[in-house]
C-alpha positions as a Markdown table, in Angstrom:
| # | Residue | x | y | z |
|---|---|---|---|---|
| 1 | Met | -39.0 | 29.0 | -35.8 |
| 2 | Cys | -38.7 | 26.0 | -33.7 |
| 3 | Val | -35.6 | 26.4 | -31.1 |
| 4 | Cys | -34.6 | 23.5 | -29.5 |
| 5 | Val | -32.8 | 24.1 | -26.0 |
| 6 | Cys | -31.3 | 20.8 | -24.5 |
| 7 | Val | -30.5 | 21.3 | -21.3 |
| 8 | Cys | -27.7 | 19.3 | -19.2 |
| 9 | Val | -28.6 | 18.1 | -15.5 |
| 10 | Cys | -25.6 | 16.9 | -14.1 |
| 11 | Cys | -26.4 | 13.4 | -11.5 |
| 12 | Cys | -24.2 | 13.3 | -8.6 |
| 13 | Ser | -23.3 | 9.6 | -8.4 |
| 14 | Gly | -20.6 | 8.1 | -6.2 |
| 15 | Met | -18.9 | 7.2 | -3.1 |
| 16 | Asp | -15.6 | 7.6 | -1.5 |
| 17 | Val | -15.0 | 5.6 | 1.4 |
| 18 | Thr | -11.7 | 6.1 | 3.7 |
| 19 | Met | -9.5 | 3.2 | 6.3 |
| 20 | Ala | -6.6 | 4.0 | 7.8 |
| 21 | Asn | -3.6 | 4.4 | 5.5 |
| 22 | Gly | -2.5 | 1.1 | 3.9 |
| 23 | Asn | -5.7 | -0.4 | 5.3 |
| 24 | Arg | -4.0 | -2.0 | 8.0 |
| 25 | Val | -3.9 | -1.6 | 12.0 |
| 26 | Asn | -1.9 | -3.0 | 14.5 |
| 27 | Ala | -3.4 | -3.5 | 18.2 |
| 28 | Leu | -1.5 | -4.9 | 21.2 |
| 29 | Asn | -3.1 | -7.9 | 22.9 |
| 30 | Gly | -5.5 | -6.8 | 26.1 |
| 31 | Thr | -5.6 | -2.7 | 24.9 |
| 32 | Ser | -8.3 | -1.1 | 22.7 |
| 33 | Val | -8.1 | 0.2 | 19.0 |
| 34 | Lys | -10.0 | 2.3 | 16.8 |
| 35 | Ile | -10.9 | 1.1 | 13.9 |
| 36 | Pro | -11.8 | 3.8 | 11.7 |
| 37 | Cys | -13.8 | 4.6 | 8.7 |
| 38 | Thr | -15.5 | 8.0 | 7.0 |
| 39 | Phe | -17.1 | 8.5 | 4.0 |
| 40 | Asn | -17.7 | 11.3 | 1.5 |
| 41 | Ser | -20.6 | 11.3 | -0.5 |
| 42 | Cys | -22.4 | 13.3 | -3.1 |
| 43 | Tyr | -26.0 | 13.6 | -1.3 |
| 44 | Lys | -26.7 | 15.1 | 2.3 |
| 45 | Met | -27.2 | 11.8 | 4.8 |
| 46 | Asp | -30.5 | 11.1 | 5.3 |
| 47 | Pro | -31.2 | 8.6 | 8.4 |
| 48 | Asn | -34.5 | 7.2 | 7.2 |
| 49 | Arg | -32.9 | 5.8 | 4.4 |
| 50 | Phe | -29.4 | 5.9 | 5.2 |
| 51 | Val | -28.0 | 1.9 | 4.9 |
| 52 | Met | -24.5 | 1.2 | 6.9 |
| 53 | Asn | -22.9 | -2.3 | 8.7 |
| 54 | Trp | -19.7 | -3.7 | 10.1 |
| 55 | Thr | -18.8 | -7.2 | 9.1 |
| 56 | Tyr | -15.8 | -9.2 | 10.8 |
| 57 | Gln | -14.1 | -12.0 | 8.7 |
| 58 | Glu | -11.3 | -13.8 | 9.7 |
| 59 | Thr | -10.0 | -14.7 | 6.7 |
| 60 | Lys | -10.9 | -14.0 | 2.9 |
| 61 | Asn | -12.2 | -17.4 | 2.5 |
| 62 | Asp | -14.4 | -17.4 | 5.5 |
| 63 | Thr | -17.8 | -16.0 | 5.6 |
| 64 | Lys | -18.5 | -12.4 | 7.0 |
| 65 | Glu | -20.5 | -11.8 | 10.1 |
| 66 | Met | -22.3 | -8.6 | 10.8 |
| 67 | Phe | -21.6 | -7.1 | 14.6 |
| 68 | Met | -23.2 | -4.0 | 14.0 |
| 69 | Lys | -25.1 | -1.5 | 11.6 |
| 70 | Phe | -27.1 | 1.1 | 11.4 |
| 71 | Asp | -30.7 | 1.6 | 12.9 |
| 72 | Ser | -33.1 | 3.8 | 10.8 |
| 73 | Lys | -35.8 | 3.7 | 13.9 |
| 74 | Ser | -33.3 | 5.1 | 16.6 |
| 75 | Lys | -31.4 | 6.8 | 13.8 |
| 76 | Gly | -28.1 | 5.2 | 15.5 |
| 77 | Met | -25.7 | 2.5 | 15.8 |
| 78 | Val | -26.4 | -0.8 | 17.1 |
| 79 | Leu | -24.4 | -3.3 | 18.1 |
| 80 | Leu | -25.4 | -6.8 | 17.2 |
| 81 | Arg | -24.3 | -9.3 | 20.1 |
| 82 | Thr | -22.4 | -12.2 | 18.6 |
| 83 | Asp | -20.1 | -14.6 | 20.0 |
| 84 | Arg | -16.9 | -13.6 | 19.4 |
| 85 | Phe | -17.3 | -9.9 | 20.2 |
| 86 | Gly | -20.2 | -9.8 | 22.8 |
| 87 | Asp | -20.0 | -6.0 | 24.3 |
| 88 | Arg | -16.4 | -5.3 | 23.4 |
| 89 | Val | -17.4 | -3.7 | 20.4 |
| 90 | Val | -18.6 | 0.6 | 20.8 |
| 91 | Phe | -19.3 | 3.3 | 18.4 |
| 92 | Asp | -16.6 | 5.6 | 18.4 |
| 93 | Gly | -17.7 | 8.3 | 15.3 |
| 94 | Asn | -19.8 | 11.1 | 14.7 |
| 95 | Leu | -22.5 | 10.5 | 12.4 |
| 96 | Asp | -23.1 | 14.3 | 11.5 |
| 97 | Lys | -19.4 | 14.4 | 10.0 |
| 98 | Lys | -20.0 | 11.1 | 8.0 |
| 99 | Asp | -18.1 | 9.3 | 10.3 |
| 100 | Leu | -18.7 | 5.4 | 11.2 |
| 101 | Ser | -15.7 | 4.6 | 13.0 |
| 102 | Ile | -15.8 | 2.1 | 15.9 |
| 103 | Lys | -13.6 | 1.2 | 18.7 |
| 104 | Leu | -12.9 | -2.7 | 19.7 |
| 105 | Leu | -12.3 | -3.2 | 23.5 |
| 106 | Asp | -9.9 | -5.8 | 25.3 |
| 107 | Val | -8.3 | -6.8 | 22.1 |
| 108 | Gln | -8.3 | -10.6 | 21.8 |
| 109 | Val | -5.7 | -12.7 | 19.2 |
| 110 | Glu | -8.9 | -14.0 | 17.7 |
| 111 | Asp | -10.3 | -10.6 | 17.0 |
| 112 | Gln | -7.4 | -10.7 | 14.2 |
| 113 | Gly | -8.7 | -10.1 | 10.4 |
| 114 | Leu | -10.6 | -8.5 | 8.2 |
| 115 | Tyr | -13.0 | -5.7 | 9.1 |
| 116 | His | -16.0 | -4.1 | 6.1 |
| 117 | Cys | -17.6 | -1.1 | 6.2 |
| 118 | Tyr | -20.8 | -1.2 | 4.1 |
| 119 | Ile | -22.3 | 2.2 | 3.3 |
| 120 | Ile | -25.5 | 3.2 | 1.1 |
| 121 | Asn | -26.4 | 6.6 | 1.3 |
| 122 | His | -29.7 | 7.2 | -1.1 |
| 123 | Pro | -30.4 | 8.4 | -3.2 |
| 124 | Asp | -26.6 | 7.3 | -3.9 |
| 125 | Arg | -27.0 | 4.2 | -5.9 |
| 126 | Ile | -23.6 | 3.0 | -5.2 |
| 127 | Gln | -22.8 | 1.2 | -2.2 |
| 128 | Gly | -19.0 | 2.4 | -0.2 |
| 129 | His | -17.2 | -0.5 | 0.8 |
| 130 | Gly | -13.6 | -0.2 | 2.6 |
| 131 | Asn | -12.0 | -2.7 | 4.5 |
| 132 | Ile | -9.0 | -2.3 | 7.1 |
| 133 | Thr | -6.9 | -5.7 | 8.3 |
| 134 | Leu | -6.6 | -5.6 | 12.2 |
| 135 | Tyr | -3.1 | -7.3 | 13.6 |
| 136 | Val | -3.1 | -8.4 | 17.2 |
| 137 | Val | 0.4 | -8.3 | 18.3 |
| 138 | His | 1.8 | -9.0 | 21.9 |
| 139 | Glu | 4.3 | -6.1 | 21.8 |
| 140 | Leu | 4.4 | -2.9 | 19.6 |
| 141 | Pro | 7.3 | -2.1 | 17.9 |
| 142 | Pro | 9.7 | 0.2 | 19.7 |
| 143 | Pro | 9.6 | 4.0 | 18.6 |
| 144 | Arg | 12.2 | 4.9 | 16.1 |
| 145 | Asp | 15.2 | 6.9 | 17.9 |
| 146 | Ser | 15.6 | 10.0 | 16.3 |
| 147 | Thr | 18.7 | 10.8 | 18.2 |
| 148 | Ile | 21.1 | 9.4 | 15.4 |
| 149 | Ala | 18.6 | 10.5 | 12.8 |
| 150 | Val | 19.6 | 14.4 | 14.3 |
| 151 | Ala | 23.2 | 13.5 | 14.8 |
| 152 | Ile | 23.6 | 12.4 | 11.0 |
| 153 | Gly | 21.6 | 15.5 | 9.6 |
| 154 | Ala | 23.7 | 17.8 | 12.2 |
| 155 | Ser | 26.7 | 16.2 | 10.4 |
| 156 | Val | 25.6 | 16.3 | 6.9 |
| 157 | Gly | 25.0 | 20.1 | 7.6 |
| 158 | Gly | 27.5 | 20.8 | 9.1 |
| 159 | Val | 29.3 | 19.3 | 6.1 |
| 160 | Leu | 27.5 | 21.4 | 3.5 |
| 161 | Ala | 28.0 | 24.7 | 5.6 |
| 162 | Leu | 32.3 | 24.1 | 5.2 |
| 163 | Leu | 31.8 | 23.2 | 1.5 |
| 164 | Ile | 30.0 | 26.4 | 0.9 |
| 165 | Leu | 32.2 | 28.9 | 3.3 |
| 166 | Ser | 35.2 | 27.0 | 1.0 |
| 167 | Met | 33.6 | 27.6 | -2.3 |
| 168 | Val | 32.9 | 31.2 | -1.0 |
| 169 | Val | 36.8 | 32.0 | 0.3 |
| 170 | Val | 37.8 | 30.2 | -3.1 |
| 171 | Lys | 35.5 | 32.4 | -5.1 |
| 172 | Cys | 36.9 | 35.7 | -3.0 |
| 173 | Leu | 40.6 | 34.7 | -3.6 |
| 174 | Arg | 39.8 | 34.3 | -7.3 |
| 175 | His | 38.3 | 37.0 | -7.7 |
| 176 | His | 40.9 | 39.2 | -5.7 |
| 177 | Lys | 43.5 | 37.8 | -7.6 |
| 178 | Lys | 42.1 | 39.0 | -10.8 |
| 179 | Gln | 41.8 | 42.2 | -9.4 |
| 180 | Glu | 45.3 | 42.7 | -8.5 |
| 181 | Leu | 46.1 | 41.1 | -12.3 |
| 182 | Ile | 44.1 | 43.7 | -13.8 |
| 183 | Ser | 45.8 | 46.1 | -11.6 |
| 184 | Glu | 49.3 | 44.9 | -12.7 |
| 185 | Glu | 48.5 | 45.3 | -16.1 |
| 186 | Lys | 47.1 | 48.4 | -16.0 |
| 187 | Met | 50.2 | 49.8 | -14.3 |
| 188 | Glu | 52.4 | 48.1 | -16.9 |
| 189 | Glu | 50.3 | 50.0 | -19.6 |
| 190 | Glu | 50.6 | 53.2 | -17.6 |
| 191 | Glu | 54.1 | 52.7 | -16.9 |
| 192 | Lys | 55.0 | 52.1 | -21.0 |
| 193 | Leu | 52.6 | 55.4 | -21.9 |
| 194 | Glu | 54.7 | 57.4 | -20.0 |
| 195 | Ala | 58.2 | 55.9 | -20.9 |
| 196 | Glu | 56.6 | 56.8 | -24.7 |
| 197 | Val | 56.0 | 60.0 | -23.7 |
| 198 | Val | 59.5 | 60.5 | -22.2 |
| 199 | Ala | 61.6 | 59.1 | -25.2 |
| 200 | Glu | 58.9 | 61.5 | -27.4 |
| 201 | Glu | 59.8 | 64.2 | -25.5 |
| 202 | Gly | 63.4 | 63.6 | -26.0 |
| 203 | Thr | 63.6 | 63.5 | -29.4 |
| 204 | Lys | 61.8 | 66.6 | -29.7 |
| 205 | Asn | 64.6 | 68.1 | -27.6 |
| 206 | Ala | 67.4 | 66.8 | -29.3 |
| 207 | Tyr | 66.1 | 68.1 | -33.1 |
| 208 | Pro | 64.2 | 71.7 | -32.3 |
| 209 | Leu | 62.2 | 72.8 | -34.5 |
| 210 | Pro | 63.0 | 75.4 | -37.0 |
| 211 | Glu | 61.6 | 79.1 | -35.8 |
| 212 | Asp | 59.3 | 80.8 | -37.9 |
| 213 | Val | 60.7 | 83.6 | -39.8 |
């Protein structure tokens, strides 16, 4: 008898690259900003085979310019000096935690654009890619004043509390009224029963039964 045994081997293939929420970040002109990039892979990172680079693109139609990459020899991130950034880019992540984030120093208006994070984590054959848009502004929007929201919330909460209290009072009044009606009906029935008993006794007294001989 020949028995055929099939062994199913599940191969892990795929990579998730995560940037910021909404894939955009705002930076105030002249300040520093962190441009995040993290990844999840089915395989442990091998520094001898790991490939990663950061590129900049002014618009979607422009050529991408590489300004940082992972160096397998030094086992770390290496800045590629460019006329645009010079030495204003530093690595701000943690390779052990699969964090490849960078920090851009002294942000300039010309730094606005698309930042691409490319990753290949062998033996994963799929290249991971994420992009984020940096917007450079001259002033950040003011923080939202929570006082109004708190006041509105307190007002709404007060109204709801009064409404619930009113409902409870109405329910109690209805219950009390119902109990009074039940008591009145019970009293009327008892009075009616007593009247019938009295009438019956009166009839017996008016017509006495004959005595037994």
